[in-house]
KEKE-3310 file (N, C-alpha, C; in steps of 0.2 Angstrom, whole numbers, plus 5000, padded with zeros to 4 digits):
npx = (5796:5801:5791:5780:5784:5789:5774:5767:5774:5772:5757:5759:5765:5755:5746:5752:5754:5741:5737:5746:5741:5727:5729:5737:5727:5715:5723:5720:5711:5697:5700:5687:5692:5692:5707:5722:5728:5739:5731:5723:5731:5721:5706:5692:5689:5677:5661:5660:5650:5635:5620:5607:5596:5596:5599:5610:5613:5610:5612:5599:5584:5575:5561:5559:5553:5562:5575:5589:5587:5587:5591:5583:5581:5577:5573:5572:5566:5572:5571:5565:5551:5549:5550:5543:5549:5540:5542:5556:5562:5565:5573:5586:5599:5604:5607:5615:5619:5625:5614:5610:5612:5617:5607:5602:5598:5591:5594:5586:5586:5583:5583:5574:5559:5545:5547:5545:5537:5523:5533:5541:5543:5544:5555:5566:5577:5596:5610:5621:5616:5608:5620:5626:5617:5614:5627:5626:5616:5604:5584:5580:5570:5561:5555:5553:5567:5585:5591:5603:5601:5592:5598:5608:5602:5595:5606:5608:5598:5599:5607:5599:5596:5582:5570:5560:5547:5540:5534:5530:5523:5509:5507:5494:5488:5479:5480:5470:5468:5468:5480:5489:5507:5513:5508:5498:5499:5492:5489:5502:5507:5503:5510:5511:5524:5530:5522:5522:5522:5527:5527:5529:5522:5516:5528:5533:5523:5523:5535:5533:5525:5532:5541:5552:5568:5569:5578:5593:5608:5620:5637:5645:5638:5637:5641:5649:5654:5641:5644:5638:5637:5645:5653:5659:5676:5686:5701:5716:5728:5722:5710:5700:5698:5688:5670:5656:5648:5644:5647:5642:5646:5636:5632:5631:5616:5613:5618:5620:5620:5625:5623:5627:5618:5622:5611:5605:5614:5615:5615:5607:5599:5602:5595:5603:5602:5590:5576:5580:5565:5551:5539:5528:5527:5532:5545:5561:5575:5587:5603:5614:5625:5636:5643:5655:5659:5671:5672:5676:5666:5660:5653:5641:5648:5642:5635:5624:5614:5604:5607:5617:5618:5619:5628:5642:5650:5663:5666:5677:5686:5692:5695:5690:5676:5671:5659:5654:5646:5652:5663:5678:5682:5695:5694:5696:5687:5681:5674:5673:5674:5656:5649:5652:5653:5649:5661:5670:5682:5694:5710:5717:5716:5705:5690:5677:5672:5654:5644:5628:5614:5604:5612:5619:5624:5633:5637:5651:5656:5673:5679:5673:5678:5686:5675:5670:5665:5670:5663:5670:5668:5653)
npy = (5300:5303:5312:5306:5299:5310:5312:5300:5301:5314:5311:5303:5306:5318:5309:5303:5314:5319:5309:5310:5321:5321:5309:5318:5327:5321:5316:5327:5326:5326:5315:5302:5300:5315:5319:5327:5322:5331:5342:5355:5372:5383:5389:5381:5388:5400:5407:5422:5434:5437:5441:5454:5450:5440:5433:5442:5435:5424:5418:5412:5416:5434:5445:5456:5467:5467:5470:5479:5483:5485:5472:5462:5463:5450:5445:5432:5421:5406:5398:5381:5383:5390:5384:5372:5385:5397:5397:5393:5386:5395:5407:5418:5419:5414:5421:5416:5416:5417:5423:5427:5418:5405:5403:5404:5416:5421:5430:5431:5434:5441:5443:5447:5455:5453:5439:5434:5423:5420:5424:5418:5414:5431:5440:5450:5463:5462:5471:5466:5460:5471:5479:5470:5471:5485:5485:5480:5487:5482:5483:5484:5472:5467:5464:5473:5474:5473:5488:5489:5487:5497:5507:5509:5508:5520:5530:5525:5532:5544:5545:5543:5529:5519:5508:5492:5489:5480:5482:5493:5496:5487:5480:5474:5468:5456:5443:5445:5457:5473:5488:5485:5478:5467:5453:5443:5426:5415:5402:5397:5396:5396:5404:5422:5431:5421:5422:5431:5436:5441:5446:5447:5457:5464:5468:5476:5487:5493:5500:5509:5517:5522:5528:5523:5520:5511:5507:5501:5508:5507:5500:5485:5475:5463:5449:5440:5433:5425:5411:5412:5403:5386:5376:5378:5374:5369:5376:5369:5371:5376:5367:5361:5345:5331:5334:5327:5328:5343:5346:5361:5369:5381:5382:5374:5368:5371:5365:5363:5352:5348:5339:5332:5326:5318:5316:5327:5337:5346:5352:5346:5352:5351:5351:5347:5336:5335:5335:5351:5359:5368:5375:5377:5371:5357:5355:5350:5361:5363:5368:5375:5381:5381:5389:5392:5403:5412:5418:5429:5430:5440:5443:5457:5472:5482:5492:5489:5479:5470:5470:5462:5450:5449:5446:5450:5449:5450:5460:5462:5454:5438:5418:5407:5394:5385:5379:5365:5357:5343:5346:5355:5370:5382:5398:5416:5429:5446:5463:5475:5492:5500:5505:5497:5481:5465:5454:5438:5428:5421:5407:5416:5428:5433:5440:5427:5416:5408:5395:5392:5395:5393:5399:5397:5404:5403:5413:5409:5405:5408:5401:5389:5383:5370:5360:5358:5347:5338:5326:5314:5304:5294)
npz = (5249:5261:5264:5267:5278:5288:5289:5295:5305:5314:5316:5325:5333:5338:5345:5355:5364:5366:5373:5385:5389:5394:5403:5411:5417:5421:5434:5438:5444:5462:5473:5481:5493:5499:5494:5488:5472:5463:5461:5455:5459:5457:5457:5443:5428:5428:5429:5435:5435:5439:5431:5430:5435:5443:5459:5469:5480:5479:5467:5459:5452:5453:5455:5443:5448:5458:5456:5458:5471:5489:5501:5511:5530:5541:5559:5567:5579:5588:5600:5606:5611:5598:5588:5574:5564:5554:5535:5536:5524:5515:5515:5506:5513:5529:5544:5558:5576:5593:5605:5620:5636:5631:5620:5601:5589:5574:5559:5544:5530:5513:5496:5488:5491:5488:5486:5498:5510:5523:5536:5554:5570:5571:5580:5593:5592:5591:5594:5587:5576:5568:5566:5557:5547:5543:5537:5526:5521:5521:5522:5538:5549:5563:5580:5592:5605:5611:5623:5619:5604:5603:5604:5596:5583:5586:5584:5571:5564:5563:5554:5543:5543:5542:5551:5552:5566:5573:5585:5587:5574:5568:5579:5585:5578:5565:5554:5545:5547:5538:5536:5545:5547:5557:5564:5574:5577:5587:5583:5583:5593:5612:5617:5618:5615:5606:5595:5583:5566:5550:5532:5515:5506:5517:5522:5513:5512:5522:5522:5512:5519:5528:5522:5518:5507:5493:5485:5482:5485:5490:5486:5481:5493:5498:5505:5498:5483:5468:5458:5444:5433:5432:5445:5461:5465:5478:5484:5482:5490:5500:5505:5517:5516:5511:5517:5523:5535:5544:5562:5570:5586:5595:5609:5624:5623:5608:5596:5578:5564:5549:5535:5521:5506:5492:5481:5480:5481:5492:5509:5523:5537:5556:5569:5585:5583:5578:5565:5556:5552:5541:5548:5536:5526:5531:5526:5527:5531:5520:5512:5499:5502:5515:5530:5543:5554:5565:5580:5594:5607:5620:5634:5636:5640:5652:5667:5668:5676:5670:5658:5656:5653:5638:5625:5616:5599:5591:5579:5571:5562:5556:5558:5547:5539:5523:5518:5504:5493:5497:5502:5512:5515:5521:5524:5526:5536:5538:5544:5551:5552:5558:5547:5536:5525:5529:5525:5513:5512:5500:5503:5494:5497:5490:5487:5491:5480:5481:5476:5467:5476:5492:5508:5524:5538:5552:5566:5577:5594:5595:5606:5604:5593:5593:5595:5583:5573:5558:5548:5537:5526:5524)
capx = (5795:5801:5784:5775:5786:5784:5766:5767:5778:5769:5751:5763:5767:5748:5741:5756:5753:5735:5736:5748:5734:5721:5731:5737:5719:5713:5727:5720:5702:5698:5695:5683:5693:5697:5716:5720:5733:5739:5724:5722:5729:5718:5699:5692:5686:5669:5659:5658:5646:5629:5614:5604:5589:5598:5599:5617:5614:5608:5612:5594:5580:5573:5555:5558:5554:5568:5582:5593:5584:5591:5590:5578:5582:5570:5574:5568:5566:5577:5570:5562:5545:5546:5551:5547:5550:5536:5545:5563:5567:5564:5578:5593:5605:5600:5615:5614:5622:5621:5612:5610:5612:5618:5603:5603:5594:5593:5592:5584:5591:5581:5587:5568:5553:5542:5545:5545:5530:5522:5539:5542:5542:5548:5557:5568:5584:5603:5614:5626:5613:5608:5627:5626:5609:5616:5634:5623:5612:5597:5581:5580:5564:5561:5548:5558:5574:5588:5593:5608:5600:5587:5601:5611:5595:5593:5609:5608:5592:5603:5610:5594:5591:5575:5570:5552:5549:5533:5531:5528:5518:5504:5506:5489:5485:5482:5483:5466:5465:5474:5483:5494:5510:5516:5502:5502:5495:5490:5487:5508:5509:5500:5513:5512:5531:5531:5519:5523:5523:5525:5524:5534:5518:5515:5534:5533:5517:5526:5542:5530:5520:5538:5546:5558:5570:5570:5582:5600:5614:5628:5640:5650:5636:5635:5645:5652:5651:5639:5646:5634:5640:5649:5654:5663:5680:5692:5708:5720:5730:5716:5705:5700:5695:5680:5665:5649:5644:5649:5643:5643:5642:5634:5632:5626:5610:5610:5622:5619:5622:5623:5622:5628:5615:5624:5607:5604:5620:5613:5616:5602:5599:5598:5597:5603:5603:5582:5579:5575:5558:5547:5533:5524:5527:5536:5551:5569:5579:5593:5606:5620:5633:5638:5651:5655:5662:5674:5674:5677:5659:5660:5647:5639:5650:5638:5634:5615:5614:5598:5609:5626:5617:5617:5634:5646:5652:5667:5664:5682:5688:5694:5695:5683:5674:5666:5657:5651:5647:5655:5672:5678:5688:5697:5695:5693:5682:5683:5669:5677:5667:5650:5645:5656:5649:5653:5664:5672:5688:5696:5716:5720:5715:5702:5682:5675:5664:5651:5639:5623:5610:5606:5616:5618:5631:5634:5645:5650:5663:5680:5678:5668:5681:5687:5669:5668:5666:5669:5665:5674:5664:5648)
capy = (5293:5308:5319:5301:5297:5314:5311:5299:5303:5319:5308:5297:5312:5320:5304:5304:5321:5320:5305:5312:5325:5317:5307:5324:5330:5316:5316:5333:5327:5326:5306:5302:5303:5322:5319:5328:5320:5334:5346:5362:5376:5389:5388:5383:5392:5399:5415:5423:5439:5437:5446:5458:5446:5436:5437:5442:5432:5415:5417:5413:5423:5436:5447:5461:5473:5466:5471:5485:5482:5483:5467:5464:5456:5450:5443:5427:5415:5401:5394:5378:5387:5396:5378:5374:5390:5396:5399:5392:5384:5400:5413:5419:5418:5411:5420:5414:5418:5417:5431:5427:5411:5400:5404:5409:5420:5422:5436:5430:5440:5441:5450:5449:5457:5450:5431:5432:5422:5421:5420:5420:5418:5437:5442:5455:5465:5462:5476:5465:5460:5478:5481:5466:5472:5490:5486:5477:5493:5480:5487:5478:5472:5466:5465:5474:5474:5476:5494:5493:5485:5502:5512:5508:5508:5527:5532:5525:5534:5550:5544:5540:5523:5518:5500:5492:5486:5476:5483:5501:5495:5482:5475:5473:5467:5448:5441:5449:5467:5481:5492:5481:5473:5463:5451:5438:5420:5411:5395:5391:5396:5398:5412:5430:5430:5416:5419:5436:5433:5447:5443:5451:5463:5469:5472:5483:5493:5497:5502:5513:5521:5524:5532:5521:5520:5504:5507:5499:5514:5505:5494:5479:5475:5455:5445:5434:5434:5418:5410:5410:5396:5381:5374:5380:5368:5369:5377:5362:5375:5378:5364:5354:5340:5331:5335:5323:5333:5348:5350:5367:5371:5387:5382:5364:5367:5373:5362:5361:5348:5349:5333:5330:5325:5316:5316:5335:5342:5350:5351:5344:5355:5347:5354:5345:5328:5335:5339:5358:5358:5372:5375:5380:5364:5351:5353:5353:5368:5364:5374:5374:5382:5383:5397:5394:5411:5410:5425:5430:5430:5440:5447:5464:5475:5488:5493:5487:5471:5464:5469:5460:5443:5450:5443:5455:5449:5454:5460:5465:5449:5429:5412:5403:5388:5386:5369:5366:5348:5337:5349:5361:5373:5386:5404:5422:5435:5453:5468:5481:5499:5498:5504:5490:5474:5459:5451:5432:5429:5415:5409:5420:5434:5437:5440:5421:5414:5403:5390:5396:5391:5397:5399:5397:5407:5403:5415:5403:5406:5406:5394:5383:5382:5364:5358:5357:5341:5335:5319:5315:5299:5292)
capz = (5255:5267:5265:5271:5282:5292:5291:5300:5313:5317:5319:5332:5340:5341:5348:5362:5367:5370:5377:5390:5393:5396:5408:5416:5419:5425:5440:5443:5449:5468:5473:5485:5501:5499:5495:5480:5468:5459:5462:5452:5464:5458:5454:5438:5426:5430:5428:5443:5435:5441:5428:5433:5436:5448:5465:5470:5487:5477:5461:5458:5447:5455:5451:5439:5452:5464:5452:5461:5477:5495:5503:5519:5535:5548:5566:5569:5586:5587:5605:5605:5608:5591:5582:5570:5560:5548:5533:5538:5519:5510:5514:5502:5518:5538:5549:5566:5581:5601:5611:5626:5639:5624:5617:5597:5585:5566:5554:5539:5523:5507:5491:5484:5496:5484:5489:5505:5511:5530:5541:5560:5576:5572:5589:5596:5590:5597:5592:5580:5569:5568:5563:5551:5541:5540:5531:5518:5520:5522:5528:5546:5552:5569:5584:5597:5605:5619:5624:5615:5599:5600:5605:5589:5578:5586:5581:5563:5562:5564:5549:5539:5542:5547:5552:5554:5571:5574:5591:5586:5570:5567:5586:5587:5570:5565:5545:5541:5548:5535:5541:5552:5543:5558:5566:5581:5577:5593:5582:5582:5600:5615:5622:5614:5614:5601:5587:5580:5559:5545:5526:5510:5504:5523:5523:5507:5512:5530:5518:5509:5526:5533:5516:5515:5499:5493:5479:5484:5485:5490:5480:5484:5499:5499:5509:5494:5475:5468:5453:5439:5428:5435:5452:5464:5468:5483:5480:5483:5495:5507:5506:5524:5513:5511:5522:5522:5538:5550:5566:5577:5592:5599:5617:5624:5620:5604:5590:5571:5560:5540:5532:5514:5502:5485:5476:5479:5481:5498:5516:5527:5545:5560:5577:5590:5580:5575:5558:5556:5548:5539:5549:5533:5522:5536:5522:5531:5528:5517:5508:5496:5506:5525:5532:5551:5555:5571:5582:5599:5610:5624:5638:5633:5647:5655:5672:5669:5679:5665:5650:5657:5650:5632:5620:5611:5596:5590:5570:5566:5555:5559:5553:5544:5535:5519:5515:5499:5487:5501:5503:5517:5513:5526:5523:5533:5536:5539:5543:5552:5554:5557:5540:5532:5523:5531:5519:5515:5507:5501:5506:5489:5498:5484:5488:5492:5477:5482:5471:5466:5480:5497:5510:5532:5540:5557:5571:5581:5598:5594:5611:5604:5586:5593:5596:5578:5570:5552:5546:5531:5524:5524)
cpx = (5795:5794:5780:5778:5786:5777:5763:5769:5774:5761:5752:5763:5760:5746:5745:5754:5746:5732:5738:5742:5731:5724:5732:5732:5718:5717:5726:5712:5705:5696:5690:5684:5694:5703:5716:5726:5735:5734:5727:5725:5729:5711:5698:5690:5678:5665:5655:5653:5640:5623:5611:5598:5590:5600:5607:5620:5614:5610:5605:5590:5575:5568:5561:5560:5559:5574:5584:5589:5587:5587:5584:5579:5579:5574:5569:5569:5568:5574:5565:5555:5542:5548:5544:5547:5543:5542:5553:5566:5567:5569:5582:5597:5599:5607:5611:5618:5621:5621:5615:5609:5610:5613:5605:5597:5595:5591:5589:5584:5586:5583:5578:5563:5548:5540:5545:5537:5530:5529:5537:5541:5545:5551:5563:5573:5588:5608:5618:5622:5610:5615:5629:5623:5612:5622:5632:5618:5603:5591:5576:5571:5564:5555:5552:5563:5575:5589:5598:5607:5595:5590:5606:5607:5593:5599:5612:5603:5594:5604:5606:5591:5587:5574:5561:5551:5541:5529:5529:5523:5515:5506:5500:5484:5483:5480:5479:5463:5471:5474:5490:5498:5513:5509:5504:5496:5495:5490:5495:5510:5505:5503:5514:5520:5531:5526:5516:5527:5522:5528:5528:5527:5517:5522:5536:5528:5520:5533:5537:5527:5525:5541:5551:5562:5570:5577:5591:5606:5619:5630:5642:5646:5636:5643:5651:5650:5647:5642:5640:5633:5646:5647:5658:5668:5683:5697:5712:5723:5728:5711:5706:5699:5688:5677:5656:5646:5647:5644:5646:5642:5642:5636:5629:5620:5609:5617:5619:5624:5621:5624:5621:5624:5617:5619:5604:5608:5617:5614:5611:5602:5597:5598:5595:5599:5593:5583:5576:5568:5554:5541:5527:5521:5530:5542:5556:5573:5585:5596:5611:5626:5632:5646:5647:5661:5664:5675:5673:5668:5659:5652:5647:5645:5645:5637:5628:5615:5608:5602:5617:5623:5618:5624:5635:5648:5657:5668:5668:5685:5692:5694:5688:5679:5670:5665:5650:5651:5653:5661:5668:5684:5690:5696:5693:5688:5683:5674:5671:5673:5658:5647:5648:5653:5651:5655:5668:5677:5693:5704:5719:5721:5709:5695:5681:5669:5663:5648:5632:5616:5610:5611:5617:5623:5629:5640:5643:5658:5668:5681:5677:5674:5683:5681:5670:5671:5663:5670:5666:5672:5657:5641)
cpy = (5297:5309:5312:5300:5302:5313:5309:5298:5309:5317:5305:5302:5315:5316:5303:5309:5322:5314:5307:5318:5326:5313:5313:5327:5325:5315:5325:5332:5325:5319:5308:5303:5309:5323:5321:5328:5327:5340:5352:5366:5383:5386:5385:5388:5394:5408:5416:5431:5436:5444:5445:5456:5440:5437:5437:5439:5424:5416:5415:5417:5425:5439:5450:5467:5474:5468:5478:5487:5482:5475:5467:5460:5456:5444:5439:5422:5410:5398:5388:5379:5390:5390:5374:5380:5390:5400:5398:5389:5391:5406:5413:5415:5416:5414:5419:5413:5418:5422:5431:5421:5406:5399:5407:5411:5420:5427:5431:5434:5436:5447:5451:5452:5453:5444:5430:5430:5424:5419:5421:5414:5426:5438:5450:5455:5464:5467:5473:5462:5465:5479:5476:5468:5480:5490:5485:5482:5489:5482:5479:5479:5467:5467:5467:5474:5475:5484:5493:5492:5493:5506:5513:5508:5519:5531:5533:5529:5541:5550:5544:5534:5521:5511:5500:5488:5485:5478:5491:5500:5490:5479:5472:5468:5459:5448:5444:5456:5469:5485:5489:5476:5468:5460:5444:5432:5416:5404:5391:5391:5400:5406:5417:5430:5427:5415:5426:5434:5444:5442:5448:5458:5465:5471:5479:5487:5496:5502:5510:5518:5523:5529:5529:5519:5514:5502:5505:5505:5513:5501:5490:5477:5468:5454:5442:5436:5426:5418:5409:5406:5394:5381:5375:5373:5372:5373:5372:5365:5375:5372:5359:5346:5340:5332:5333:5327:5334:5348:5356:5368:5378:5386:5374:5363:5367:5371:5361:5356:5348:5342:5335:5326:5324:5318:5324:5339:5347:5349:5350:5349:5353:5353:5352:5337:5330:5337:5346:5358:5366:5371:5373:5373:5358:5352:5355:5358:5363:5368:5371:5376:5384:5384:5398:5401:5411:5417:5426:5433:5434:5443:5455:5469:5482:5487:5489:5482:5466:5466:5464:5453:5444:5446:5449:5453:5454:5454:5463:5460:5441:5426:5410:5396:5390:5378:5371:5360:5346:5340:5354:5364:5379:5393:5407:5426:5442:5458:5474:5485:5495:5498:5498:5482:5469:5457:5442:5430:5420:5415:5414:5428:5439:5435:5431:5420:5408:5399:5392:5392:5396:5395:5400:5399:5407:5406:5411:5405:5404:5400:5389:5380:5374:5359:5356:5350:5340:5328:5318:5308:5298:5294)
cpz = (5261:5269:5271:5278:5289:5294:5296:5308:5317:5319:5326:5337:5343:5345:5356:5365:5369:5374:5385:5394:5396:5403:5412:5419:5424:5433:5442:5446:5455:5469:5479:5493:5504:5499:5488:5477:5462:5456:5459:5458:5463:5454:5447:5434:5427:5429:5432:5441:5434:5435:5432:5437:5441:5453:5466:5477:5484:5470:5456:5454:5453:5452:5449:5444:5458:5459:5455:5467:5483:5497:5510:5523:5541:5554:5566:5573:5584:5593:5604:5606:5600:5587:5580:5566:5555:5542:5531:5531:5515:5509:5511:5508:5528:5540:5555:5571:5590:5604:5618:5630:5634:5621:5609:5593:5579:5563:5547:5535:5517:5502:5486:5489:5494:5485:5495:5507:5520:5535:5549:5564:5573:5579:5589:5591:5595:5592:5586:5576:5565:5562:5558:5545:5536:5535:5526:5515:5518:5526:5534:5547:5558:5574:5591:5599:5609:5618:5621:5607:5598:5599:5599:5583:5580:5582:5574:5561:5560:5554:5541:5539:5546:5547:5553:5562:5572:5583:5591:5579:5568:5574:5586:5583:5571:5556:5543:5541:5543:5539:5546:5546:5549:5561:5569:5578:5581:5591:5583:5589:5606:5619:5616:5611:5606:5595:5585:5571:5556:5538:5522:5509:5511:5524:5520:5507:5517:5527:5518:5514:5529:5528:5514:5509:5498:5488:5485:5482:5485:5486:5486:5491:5502:5499:5504:5487:5472:5460:5449:5434:5431:5442:5456:5466:5472:5479:5484:5489:5502:5509:5515:5522:5510:5516:5523:5528:5542:5555:5569:5583:5595:5606:5616:5623:5612:5598:5584:5568:5553:5538:5525:5510:5493:5481:5477:5479:5488:5505:5521:5535:5549:5566:5581:5589:5579:5569:5560:5552:5548:5542:5544:5529:5525:5530:5526:5526:5526:5513:5504:5500:5513:5525:5537:5551:5563:5574:5589:5602:5619:5629:5638:5640:5647:5663:5673:5669:5672:5659:5649:5652:5643:5630:5616:5607:5593:5581:5569:5561:5562:5555:5552:5540:5531:5517:5509:5494:5491:5501:5509:5514:5520:5523:5528:5532:5539:5540:5543:5554:5554:5550:5533:5532:5526:5525:5519:5512:5507:5502:5499:5492:5492:5488:5487:5484:5478:5477:5473:5472:5488:5503:5520:5532:5546:5561:5576:5586:5595:5601:5611:5596:5589:5594:5590:5574:5562:5550:5538:5525:5527:5521)
residu = (UNK:UNK:UNK:UNK:UNK:UNK:UNK:UNK:UNK:UNK:UNK:UNK:UNK:UNK:UNK:UNK:UNK:UNK:UNK:UNK:UNK:UNK:UNK:UNK:UNK:UNK:UNK:UNK:UNK:UNK:UNK:UNK:UNK:UNK:UNK:UNK:UNK:UNK:UNK:UNK:UNK:UNK:UNK:UNK:UNK:UNK:UNK:UNK:UNK:UNK:UNK:UNK:UNK:UNK:UNK:UNK:UNK:UNK:UNK:UNK:UNK:UNK:UNK:UNK:UNK:UNK:UNK:UNK:UNK:UNK:UNK:UNK:UNK:UNK:UNK:UNK:UNK:UNK:UNK:UNK:UNK:UNK:UNK:UNK:UNK:UNK:UNK:UNK:UNK:UNK:UNK:UNK:UNK:UNK:UNK:UNK:UNK:UNK:UNK:UNK:UNK:UNK:UNK:UNK:UNK:UNK:UNK:UNK:UNK:UNK:UNK:UNK:UNK:UNK:UNK:UNK:UNK:UNK:UNK:UNK:UNK:UNK:UNK:UNK:UNK:UNK:UNK:UNK:UNK:UNK:UNK:UNK:UNK:UNK:UNK:UNK:UNK:UNK:UNK:UNK:UNK:UNK:UNK:UNK:UNK:UNK:UNK:UNK:UNK:UNK:UNK:UNK:UNK:UNK:UNK:UNK:UNK:UNK:UNK:UNK:UNK:UNK:UNK:UNK:UNK:UNK:UNK:UNK:UNK:UNK:UNK:UNK:UNK:UNK:UNK:UNK:UNK:UNK:UNK:UNK:UNK:UNK:UNK:UNK:UNK:UNK:UNK:UNK:UNK:UNK:UNK:UNK:UNK:UNK:UNK:UNK:UNK:UNK:UNK:UNK:UNK:UNK:UNK:UNK:UNK:UNK:UNK:UNK:UNK:UNK:UNK:UNK:UNK:UNK:UNK:UNK:UNK:UNK:UNK:UNK:UNK:UNK:UNK:UNK:UNK:UNK:UNK:UNK:UNK:UNK:UNK:UNK:UNK:UNK:UNK:UNK:UNK:UNK:UNK:UNK:UNK:UNK:UNK:UNK:UNK:UNK:UNK:UNK:UNK:UNK:UNK:UNK:UNK:UNK:UNK:UNK:UNK:UNK:UNK:UNK:UNK:UNK:UNK:UNK:UNK:UNK:UNK:UNK:UNK:UNK:UNK:UNK:UNK:UNK:UNK:UNK:UNK:UNK:UNK:UNK:UNK:UNK:UNK:UNK:UNK:UNK:UNK:UNK:UNK:UNK:UNK:UNK:UNK:UNK:UNK:UNK:UNK:UNK:UNK:UNK:UNK:UNK:UNK:UNK:UNK:UNK:UNK:UNK:UNK:UNK:UNK:UNK:UNK:UNK:UNK:UNK:UNK:UNK:UNK:UNK:UNK:UNK:UNK:UNK:UNK:UNK:UNK:UNK:UNK:UNK:UNK:UNK:UNK:UNK:UNK:UNK:UNK:UNK:UNK:UNK:UNK:UNK:UNK:UNK:UNK:UNK:UNK:UNK:UNK:UNK:UNK:UNK:UNK:UNK:UNK:UNK:UNK:UNK:UNK:UNK:UNK:UNK:UNK:UNK:UNK:UNK:UNK:UNK:UNK:UNK:UNK:UNK:UNK:UNK:UNK:UNK:UNK:UNK)
# end
């Protein structure tokens, strides 16, 4: 009799325990308003180790020939005359920041050069982009550059860092001419400065011509870690709340708005309220991850009046926002010296983990931080 009673009590206790556990787990879910009711103090169990055949920048599959290779970073224009850019929907990372006169320029970063289609307009370098590319040991491609960019590239050349400059190689070619690595395509613009292009096969050939080592000799060069399995959930202690859209302001004429698409889990990119479209396929740029890094942006200190209009980014460290899956999280960033890679960190001090997919990084002036607008519903 006692044995039967013991079994019955054991079963009843087990049922009560399971019910309590289920209720507790349910209470840890994020509701649709972005408030957390007993939300977890740490990330869920995820696998952050990326197999070798997956891009360390996106977690997506790359070709076998790209495994262990250096990324490729290409300077691309973003003036109204350059839009729509050709290949805008294809980079692993788009890094964008102010250069001069309130305009922005982009650096498109790829971990697999074989997956680079025709892209452009390729435009001139600025020294801050050179420094970020160098920190990643990326092959840096551009068409011309500022005096400061060329000065830095010259210094880095003494350390064995070789760039690809369309102003030096392939400047008079067209897409059908062999032996050229950058080419003009007037069909996209009447102005010669807005119609420079290149593609992955051309860049590979240019690297071979210049004897550039394609093997990545640097470790820990990526700006974050991609989660190979699972999805990123914001830390409860650092969440900035739900984020159905975010608007960041570089200047009066350069404002980006990223709107969350629940059906795809991606953020659609709008420039001054107009969709940012790929000139190749009319596809709107959409990314899985949005990172806004704030830094002091000042005028370049020089006695040369022509160069005083240029901007100088403080690439030491600062605050940032990470936006993904409809949520925003406060994070930090750090770079330091020229050879160090740009890195992002969570509130726990560990390297930021991001969801699998493409990423947009905006280098936004700290002076415009208060102009950042986040919509939590809609």
